[in-house]
C-alpha positions as CSV (number, residue, x, y, z in Angstrom):
1,M,-3.7,-4.4,-15.6
2,N,-3.3,-1.9,-12.7
3,R,0.1,-1.1,-11.1
4,K,-0.6,-2.8,-7.8
5,K,-1.4,-6.1,-9.5
6,L,1.7,-5.8,-11.7
7,A,3.9,-5.0,-8.6
8,T,2.4,-8.1,-6.8
9,Y,3.1,-10.4,-9.8
10,A,6.7,-9.0,-10.0
11,F,7.2,-9.6,-6.3
12,L,5.9,-13.2,-6.6
13,V,8.1,-13.9,-9.7
14,R,11.2,-12.5,-7.9
15,F,10.4,-14.5,-4.8
16,Y,9.8,-17.7,-6.7
17,F,13.1,-17.5,-8.5
18,A,15.0,-16.3,-5.4
19,H,13.6,-19.2,-3.4
20,H,14.4,-21.9,-5.9
21,L,17.8,-20.6,-6.8
22,G,18.6,-20.2,-3.1
23,R,17.6,-23.9,-2.5
24,I,19.9,-25.0,-5.4
25,W,22.9,-22.9,-4.4
26,G,22.5,-23.0,-0.7
27,S,21.5,-26.6,-0.2
28,A,25.0,-27.8,0.4
29,R,25.6,-25.1,3.0
30,M,22.3,-25.8,4.7
31,Q,22.9,-29.6,4.9
32,E,26.4,-29.2,6.5
33,G,25.7,-29.8,10.2
34,A,21.9,-29.7,9.8
35,R,21.5,-33.2,11.0
36,D,23.8,-32.7,14.0
37,K,22.0,-29.4,14.8
38,F,18.6,-31.2,14.6
39,L,19.7,-34.0,16.9
40,A,21.2,-31.5,19.4
41,N,18.0,-29.4,19.5
42,Y,15.5,-32.3,19.8
43,R,17.4,-35.1,21.6
44,E,16.0,-34.1,25.0
45,D,12.5,-34.4,23.5
46,W,13.3,-37.8,22.0
47,I,12.5,-36.7,18.5
48,L,14.8,-38.9,16.6
49,P,15.5,-39.3,12.9
50,L,14.7,-42.5,11.1
51,T,16.7,-44.0,8.3
52,P,15.1,-44.9,5.0
53,E,15.2,-48.6,6.0
54,E,13.5,-47.9,9.3
55,R,10.8,-46.0,7.4
56,R,10.2,-49.0,5.1
57,V,9.8,-51.4,8.1
58,F,7.5,-49.0,10.0
59,P,4.2,-50.3,8.6
60,S,4.9,-53.9,9.7
61,L,5.7,-52.8,13.2
62,E,2.5,-50.8,13.8
63,A,0.1,-53.6,13.2
64,C,-0.9,-54.0,16.9
65,V,-4.6,-53.7,17.6
66,S,-4.1,-53.7,21.4
67,C,-6.1,-56.9,21.9
68,G,-4.2,-57.8,25.1
69,L,-3.4,-61.4,24.1
70,C,0.4,-60.7,24.4
71,T,-0.1,-59.4,27.9
72,S,-2.1,-62.6,28.9
73,E,0.8,-64.7,27.7
74,C,3.7,-62.7,29.0
75,L,5.5,-64.5,31.9
76,L,6.4,-61.2,33.5
77,A,2.9,-59.7,33.6
78,S,1.4,-59.7,37.0
79,P,-1.8,-61.7,37.4
80,P,-5.0,-59.8,36.4
81,G,-6.3,-59.4,39.9
82,N,-2.9,-58.3,41.4
83,L,-2.8,-54.6,40.8
84,C,-1.6,-53.6,44.3
85,G,0.8,-50.9,43.3
86,E,3.0,-53.3,41.2
87,I,4.3,-52.2,37.9
88,R,2.4,-54.3,35.4
89,V,4.5,-55.5,32.4
90,D,2.5,-55.1,29.3
91,P,4.1,-55.9,25.8
92,R,1.5,-53.6,24.2
93,I,3.5,-50.7,25.6
94,L,6.0,-51.4,22.9
95,A,3.5,-51.1,20.1
96,V,1.8,-48.1,21.6
97,A,5.1,-46.3,22.1
98,Y,6.2,-47.0,18.6
99,A,2.9,-46.2,16.9
100,R,2.7,-42.8,18.7
101,S,6.1,-41.4,18.1
102,T,9.7,-41.5,19.2
103,P,9.1,-39.2,22.3
104,E,7.1,-42.2,23.7
105,F,10.1,-44.6,23.6
106,P,11.2,-43.9,27.2
107,A,7.8,-45.2,28.4
108,A,8.9,-48.6,27.1
109,R,12.4,-48.6,28.7
110,D,11.4,-50.5,31.8
111,L,9.6,-53.2,29.8
112,I,12.6,-53.7,27.5
113,K,14.9,-54.1,30.6
114,Q,12.6,-56.7,32.1
115,C,11.8,-58.6,29.0
116,N,13.5,-62.0,28.8
117,D,13.0,-62.3,25.1
118,C,11.0,-65.6,25.3
119,G,8.7,-64.7,22.3
120,L,5.5,-65.9,23.8
121,C,3.9,-62.5,23.1
122,E,4.7,-62.8,19.4
123,E,3.3,-66.4,19.2
124,V,-0.2,-65.4,20.2
125,C,-0.4,-62.1,18.3
126,P,-3.2,-62.2,15.8
127,T,-1.7,-59.4,13.7
128,D,1.8,-60.9,13.8
129,T,3.3,-57.8,15.2
130,P,7.1,-58.5,15.6
131,L,7.3,-57.4,19.2
132,K,10.9,-58.7,19.7
133,K,12.0,-56.8,16.7
134,L,10.1,-53.8,18.0
135,A,11.8,-54.1,21.4
136,K,15.2,-54.2,19.8
137,F,14.5,-51.2,17.6
138,I,13.3,-49.1,20.6
139,A,16.2,-50.3,22.7
140,D,18.7,-49.3,19.9
141,K,17.1,-45.8,19.6
142,L,17.2,-45.3,23.4
143,A,20.8,-46.3,23.5
144,A,21.8,-44.0,20.6
């Protein structure tokens, strides 16, 4: 084996052990304040951490196929022909904002404020997307 190859292997072995030992010994130091630092750095961009429970619930909340049935049943949605500059209330915004990522949550803020929690959107949903639960989740994250 030539010297360059041997030196490369020695470097890789040293790096491997240094990396793993550093992770073991330094993990407590790194974790101290890491979450707070993360939140401080990314809060303005609405990149928010999710708890393990929120991650478990995630798949059931992203079942929306954007069929529009919820919008047709929503009491706050403007009639289909009435698009004269009015803000149209569309429950699908909740599912779209959630399915994309947390930076999209502010787009759903107006809908959540206007929603009267009647549940008609959930009743007609063919995929049983829990829109009321989704609205509460997004509202809680926006308030945090």
